[in-house]
C-alpha positions in Angstrom: -48.0 20.0 -67.9 -47.9 23.7 -67.0 -47.2 27.0 -69.4 -44.6 29.6 -68.8 -46.7 31.5 -66.8 -47.8 28.5 -64.4 -51.6 28.7 -65.0 -52.8 25.8 -66.1 -51.5 21.8 -66.2 -52.1 18.4 -67.3 -53.1 16.1 -64.1 -51.9 12.7 -64.7 -52.7 10.8 -61.5 -50.7 7.4 -61.2 -52.6 4.3 -60.7 -56.1 5.5 -62.3 -58.5 4.9 -65.0 -57.3 5.6 -68.5 -60.6 7.8 -68.8 -59.1 9.9 -66.0 -55.6 9.8 -67.5 -55.7 13.5 -68.5 -57.5 15.8 -66.3 -57.0 19.4 -66.9 -56.4 21.3 -63.5 -55.1 24.8 -62.0 -52.2 24.5 -60.1 -52.6 27.2 -57.1 -49.7 28.0 -53.8 -51.4 26.4 -51.7 -50.9 23.0 -53.4 -47.6 23.4 -52.0 -46.1 22.5 -55.4 -42.8 24.3 -55.0 -40.0 23.8 -58.5 -36.5 24.6 -58.2 -35.4 27.9 -60.7 -32.6 25.2 -61.3 -35.3 22.7 -62.9 -34.6 19.9 -60.2 -37.2 17.9 -59.6 -39.1 18.5 -56.6 -41.6 16.5 -54.2 -44.5 17.9 -52.2 -45.5 16.7 -48.7 -49.0 15.2 -48.6 -52.0 17.0 -49.8 -55.5 16.7 -50.8 -56.6 20.0 -52.6 -56.8 18.8 -55.8 -60.1 18.2 -58.1 -60.9 14.7 -56.4 -60.1 15.8 -52.8 -58.2 12.4 -52.5 -54.7 12.8 -50.6 -51.5 12.5 -52.9 -48.3 13.5 -53.2 -47.1 15.8 -56.2 -43.7 15.0 -58.0 -42.6 18.1 -60.4 -40.1 17.9 -63.1 -38.7 21.3 -65.2 -37.7 19.7 -68.7 -34.1 20.2 -69.3 -34.1 22.1 -72.5 -34.4 25.6 -71.6 -36.4 26.5 -74.6 -39.2 24.1 -73.4 -41.1 25.6 -71.0 -44.1 23.3 -69.6 -43.2 21.3 -66.8 -44.1 17.9 -65.9 -45.9 17.1 -62.2 -46.9 13.4 -61.2 -49.4 13.0 -58.6 -48.6 10.1 -56.3 -51.3 8.3 -54.2 -50.1 7.3 -50.7 -50.9 3.6 -51.2 -48.2 3.4 -53.8 -45.6 4.0 -50.8 -47.4 1.6 -48.6 -46.7 -1.3 -51.0 -42.9 0.0 -50.6 -42.6 -0.1 -46.5 -45.0 -3.1 -46.4 -42.5 -5.4 -48.2 -39.6 -4.3 -45.9 -37.7 -7.0 -44.0 -38.7 -5.9 -40.2 -40.3 -8.0 -37.5 -43.6 -9.0 -36.7 -44.4 -6.7 -34.2 -42.5 -3.7 -36.0 -44.0 -1.4 -38.5 -42.6 1.1 -40.8 -44.2 4.8 -41.0 -43.3 7.4 -43.8 -44.0 11.0 -42.8 -43.6 14.2 -45.3 -41.9 17.2 -44.0 -44.7 18.2 -42.0 -44.1 15.4 -39.8 -47.5 13.9 -41.1 -48.5 10.6 -41.8 -48.1 9.6 -45.7 -47.7 5.8 -45.6 -47.9 3.0 -42.9 -47.7 -0.7 -42.7 -50.5 -1.4 -40.3 -53.7 0.9 -39.8 -52.8 2.9 -42.9 -56.4 4.3 -43.2 -56.8 5.3 -39.6 -53.7 7.4 -39.3 -53.0 8.4 -43.0 -52.5 12.5 -42.9 -52.4 12.5 -38.4 -49.4 14.2 -37.1 -46.7 12.3 -35.8 -46.7 12.4 -31.6 -45.2 15.6 -30.2 -42.1 12.9 -28.9 -41.1 12.5 -32.6 -41.5 15.8 -33.5 -39.2 16.6 -31.0 -36.8 14.5 -31.6 -36.9 14.7 -35.6 -36.2 18.4 -35.2 -33.6 18.1 -32.8 -31.4 15.6 -35.1 -32.4 14.0 -39.0 -31.9 11.0 -37.7 -31.4 8.9 -34.3 -33.1 6.2 -32.1 -35.5 7.6 -29.2 -38.5 5.8 -27.1 -41.7 7.1 -27.6 -45.3 5.9 -28.2 -47.3 5.1 -31.4 -50.1 6.8 -32.6 -52.2 4.4 -30.6 -50.5 5.3 -27.1 -48.2 1.9 -26.8 -44.6 2.3 -25.5 -42.2 2.1 -28.5 -38.4 2.5 -29.8 -38.2 4.1 -33.4 -35.5 4.6 -35.1 -35.4 7.4 -37.8 -33.9 9.1 -40.6 -34.8 12.2 -42.9 -34.2 11.9 -47.0 -32.7 15.3 -47.9 -33.6 15.0 -51.4 -37.9 15.0 -50.3 -37.7 16.0 -46.5 -39.4 13.0 -45.8 -38.7 10.8 -42.7 -38.7 7.2 -42.7 -39.4 5.6 -39.0 -39.4 2.0 -37.8 -41.5 1.5 -35.1 -40.6 -1.3 -32.3 -42.9 -2.0 -29.4 -40.9 -1.4 -26.5 -41.9 -5.0 -25.2 -40.6 -6.6 -28.0 -37.0 -5.4 -27.3 -37.5 -6.0 -23.1 -38.7 -9.4 -24.0 -35.4 -11.1 -25.3 -33.4 -9.4 -22.1 -36.7 -10.9 -19.9 -36.1 -14.2 -21.7 -32.3 -13.9 -20.6 -32.7 -12.9 -17.2 -35.7 -15.5 -16.7 -33.3 -18.1 -18.5 -30.3 -17.2 -16.4 -32.6 -17.0 -13.4 -33.7 -20.6 -14.2 -30.6 -21.8 -14.5 -29.5 -20.0 -10.9 -32.7 -21.5 -9.2 -31.9 -25.1 -11.1 -28.0 -24.7 -10.1 -29.4 -23.6 -6.2 -31.7 -26.4 -6.2 -28.9 -28.6 -7.3 -26.6 -27.3 -4.4 -29.6 -27.4 -2.0 -29.8 -31.2 -3.0 -26.1 -31.6 -3.1 -25.8 -29.8 1.0 -28.9 -31.8 1.9 -27.2 -35.2 0.5 -23.9 -33.7 2.2 -25.1 -32.9 5.1 -27.1 -36.3 6.0 -24.0 -38.0 5.1 -21.9 -35.9 7.4 -24.9 -36.7 10.2 -24.7 -40.5 9.1 -20.8 -40.6 9.8 -21.3 -38.5 13.0 -23.8 -41.3 14.6 -21.7 -43.9 13.1 -18.7 -42.4 15.0 -20.9 -41.6 17.8 -21.4 -45.4 18.3 -17.7 -45.7 17.9 -16.8 -44.3 20.6 -19.2 -45.1 22.8 -18.0 -48.7 22.0 -14.5 -47.7 22.5 -15.7 -46.3 26.1 -17.4 -49.5 27.0 -14.3 -51.1 26.3 -15.4 -52.8 23.2 -13.6 -53.3 19.8 -14.8 -50.9 16.9 -14.0 -52.5 14.0 -12.8 -50.7 10.6 -15.3 -49.2 7.9 -15.1 -47.2 4.8 -16.8 -43.9 5.0 -17.7 -41.5 2.5 -15.6 -38.8 3.9 -12.1 -39.0 4.0 -12.0 -36.8 7.4 -14.0 -38.7 8.9 -12.5 -42.0 7.5 -9.6 -41.4 9.2 -10.6 -40.6 12.8 -12.6 -44.0 12.3 -9.7 -45.7 11.8 -8.1 -44.1 14.5 -11.3 -45.3 17.0 -10.6 -48.9 15.9 -6.6 -49.0 16.2 -7.2 -47.1 19.6 -10.1 -49.9 20.5 -7.5 -52.6 19.8 -5.1 -51.1 21.7 -7.3 -50.6 24.6 -8.2 -53.9 24.6 -4.6 -55.4 24.9 -3.7 -53.0 27.5 -7.1 -53.7 29.4 -6.2 -57.4 28.7 -2.6 -56.9 30.0 -4.4 -54.9 33.2 -6.2 -57.4 34.1 -3.7 -60.0 34.2 -1.9 -57.7 36.6 -4.4 -57.2 38.6 -5.5 -60.2 38.5 -2.2 -62.0 39.8 -1.8 -58.7 42.0 -4.6 -60.0 44.2 -3.8 -63.6 43.7 -0.6 -62.7 45.4 -2.3 -60.3 48.0 -4.3 -63.7 48.8 -1.2 -65.6 49.5 0.3 -62.6 51.4 -2.6 -62.9 53.9 -3.0 -66.7 53.6 0.8 -66.5 54.9 0.2 -63.6 57.6 -3.3 -66.2 58.3 -0.8 -68.6 58.9 1.8 -67.1 61.0 -0.9 -65.1 63.4 -2.3 -69.1 64.0 1.5 -70.3 64.8 1.9 -67.2 66.7 -1.4 -67.6 68.6 -1.3 -70.9 69.2 -1.9 -71.4 73.5 -3.5 -68.3 73.5 -6.9 -67.3 73.9 -9.0 -68.6 70.7 -11.4 -65.6 71.0 -8.2 -63.2 70.3 -7.3 -65.4 67.1 -10.4 -65.4 65.7 -11.0 -61.3 65.7 -7.3 -61.5 64.2 -8.7 -63.8 61.3 -12.1 -62.0 60.8 -10.0 -58.8 60.5 -7.7 -60.3 58.2 -11.1 -61.8 56.2 -12.2 -58.6 56.0 -9.1 -57.1 54.4 -9.1 -59.9 51.9 -13.3 -58.9 50.7 -12.3 -55.1 50.7 -9.1 -56.4 48.4 -11.8 -58.7 46.1 -14.1 -55.2 46.0 -11.6 -53.3 44.8 -10.0 -55.7 42.0 -13.7 -55.7 40.8 -13.4 -52.6 40.4 -9.9 -52.5 38.5 -8.7 -50.2 41.2 -10.1 -47.5 40.1 -13.2 -45.7 41.9 -15.6 -47.4 44.0 -19.2 -46.5 45.1 -19.8 -46.0 49.0 -22.9 -47.6 48.5 -21.3 -51.0 47.4 -18.7 -50.9 50.1 -21.6 -50.7 52.5 -23.6 -53.7 50.7 -20.7 -55.6 50.8 -20.4 -55.3 54.8 -24.1 -56.5 55.0 -24.6 -59.0 52.1 -24.6 -61.3 54.9 -26.8 -60.3 57.6 -30.2 -60.3 55.6 -30.8 -57.0 54.7 -30.3 -56.2 58.7 -28.0 -53.5 57.3 -29.9 -51.1 55.5 -27.5 -48.2 53.4 -29.0 -45.1 51.6 -26.8 -41.9 50.3 -26.0 -40.2 47.4 -23.9 -41.7 45.0 -20.2 -40.9 45.9 -17.2 -42.3 44.1 -14.1 -43.2 47.0 -10.6 -43.5 45.7 -9.2 -47.3 46.5 -7.6 -46.1 49.4 -10.6 -44.4 51.0 -12.7 -47.2 49.8 -10.6 -49.7 51.7 -10.4 -47.2 54.9 -14.2 -47.4 55.0 -15.1 -51.2 54.7 -12.7 -51.7 57.5 -14.3 -49.1 59.8 -17.8 -50.7 58.6 -16.2 -54.2 59.6 -15.1 -53.2 63.2 -18.6 -51.3 63.6 -20.2 -54.4 62.2 -18.3 -56.6 64.5 -19.2 -54.5 67.6 -22.6 -54.4 66.7 -22.5 -58.1 66.7 -21.3 -58.9 69.7 -23.1 -56.1 72.2 -25.3 -54.0 69.2 -28.3 -54.7 67.5 -27.1 -57.1 65.3 -26.5 -59.5 68.2 -30.3 -59.5 68.9 -32.9 -61.0 66.0 -34.8 -58.0 66.1 -32.0 -55.6 65.8 -30.8 -53.8 62.6 -28.8 -51.1 61.5 -29.7 -47.8 59.0 -27.0 -45.9 57.6 -27.2 -42.7 56.0 -24.9 -40.2 54.1 -25.2 -36.7 52.8 -22.7 -34.5 51.4 -22.2 -30.6 51.5 -21.2 -28.3 49.0 -18.1 -28.0 50.1 -16.9 -31.7 49.5 -17.7 -32.8 53.1 -19.8 -36.1 53.5 -21.6 -36.7 56.7 -22.3 -40.3 57.8 -24.6 -41.4 60.0 -24.5 -45.2 61.8 -27.7 -46.3 64.0 -28.5 -49.4 65.6 -32.0 -50.5 66.5 -33.9 -52.8 68.2 -30.5 -54.5 70.2 -30.3 -54.5 73.6 -29.9 -51.9 76.2 -26.3 -50.2 75.2 -23.7 -48.9 77.9 -20.4 -47.1 77.2 -17.2 -49.6 77.0 -15.1 -49.0 79.9 -11.7 -49.6 77.9 -11.1 -48.5 74.7 -10.3 -51.3 72.4 -7.7 -52.1 69.2 -11.0 -51.9 67.2 -11.8 -48.1 68.3 -7.9 -47.1 67.7 -8.2 -48.6 64.2 -11.0 -47.1 62.9 -10.1 -43.4 64.6 -6.9 -44.0 62.8 -8.1 -45.0 59.5 -10.8 -41.9 59.7 -8.1 -39.5 60.0 -5.3 -40.2 57.8 -7.7 -42.2 55.0 -11.1 -40.1 55.2 -9.5 -36.9 56.2 -12.1 -36.7 58.8 -12.8 -38.0 62.1 -15.6 -40.7 63.6 -17.4 -40.1 67.0 -19.5 -42.7 68.6 -22.3 -41.9 70.7 -23.1 -45.1 73.2 -26.9 -44.5 73.8 -29.2 -46.9 75.6 -31.4 -47.7 72.6 -28.4 -48.2 70.4 -25.0 -47.2 69.0 -24.9 -44.0 67.0 -21.6 -43.2 65.2 -21.2 -39.7 63.4 -18.5 -39.5 60.7 -17.7 -36.4 59.1 -14.9 -36.9 56.0 -13.8 -34.4 53.5 -12.7 -36.6 50.4 -9.9 -35.7 48.6 -10.3 -34.3 45.0 -9.5 -37.6 43.6 -12.6 -38.7 44.9 -16.3 -36.9 43.3 -19.7 -36.6 43.7 -22.3 -37.7 41.0 -26.0 -37.9 41.0 -28.3 -38.8 43.6 -29.8 -42.0 44.2 
C-alpha cells in the first residue's frame, strides 16, 4: 500500500510463499510505475528493481473513494503470462511472444528463460513503430526467417506477436507445387506412354499398309483387315478393293492378250500357207528364208506377249535370238527398257544379222562367235556394236539384199537411228546408234 505522499508501499507479490506475502518497499521513479490522476489502473513495463531483484510487472490501481488515499500495487512475475500464451491454439512450429511498451520480451512460449527481457529485433521494432498491428516478414531472436503477426494493447501498450517460421508457410506451397508438379509429371509420363503406344500403332499400321501396297504392286490380292486407326483402315480397305479390281482387269487383259496372240499366230500361219502356195514352183531357198522371217516375227510376238505388251528388256531381246546357238552369242550392256515397237524392230534386226552370220559369217563356223555390246549416253542415245569373231574371211557383198534393206528401214523408222555394217576380213562389225523415244528409259546397270 502507498500513503498519500507516495513514500511507502506494501509489496504483495503474486504466487510467492505466505511468508513473503507482505514485504514493505519504497517505490522509486525508476520503477516505472505511473498512476493516472483519474484513478485508473496502470501497468508497468518489465522491471527487476524490487528488493528480490526478480523481474516482474507492477499493476497499480487507485481506490474509488476519494477519501481513501492509499493505492494498491500488484507485482506479477512473467511466468504468469507464460501460462497464458502457451495455452494458445497455434501450430507446433509457431510461438507466441509478449513484449512490453519498450519492446522487451515479457514472456515467450519457447525458450522463455533464454530470451526474457531481450529487446525485439530491429525489424520488429521498426514495424511496431510504424503500425500498431500487422503482418511482416522478419527474423526471430534465434536468427530464423519468420513471418510475424502482431497487435498492440491500448490498455497496457504491450504487443502480442505470433511468430511462424517462414518454412512452415512455404511448406504447403511447395507441397502443392510438388503435388501439382508430380501430377504434371504423371500426366506427362502417361502422355508419353500414350504417344509411344500410338506411334507404335501408327508404325505397325504403316508397315502393314506398305506390305499391302507391295502386294498390290506385285499383282496380288490384298485381304481386308480391321485397323486400329480409322483413316488407315479406310486406306487399307481402298487397297483391298483396288487389288480385287486390278486382279479382275489383269485377268481380262491376259485373256485379251492371249486371244490377240492366238489370232496373230493364226494370221502368221495363214500368211505362211499363202506364201507356200505362192512360192510353189519357185526356188526352195527363197521359201525357206521367208518362213524363217515369219518364225522370227512369231517369236518376237511371243516375247511381247510374255511382257504383256508393255516394256521389254534389251538383254531379253538378244537372249531370245541366241537361245538356239549354245552360248555362241554373248550380249552385255546396261539395262535398257524398250517399248514394244522398238523391241520388235530390234529383234528383227538381230534375226537378220544372225541369219547372215549363219550363212556367211562366224556362226557358220564351229569355232565362231558373236559379241554384242551396248552403252548409253546422257542424251538418251544407245550405241550398239555387233562383232563377229572366229569365222571365215569376210568380203563385202556384191549386192544389197532384202535383209539389209529391212534392217535399215527398221533402224530408221522404229529405232530412230541408223545401222552401219563394216565387212572386215576377221568378221562383220555392225554399229548402231539409236535415239530411243521418251517411252523407253534406262535403269541401273546390270
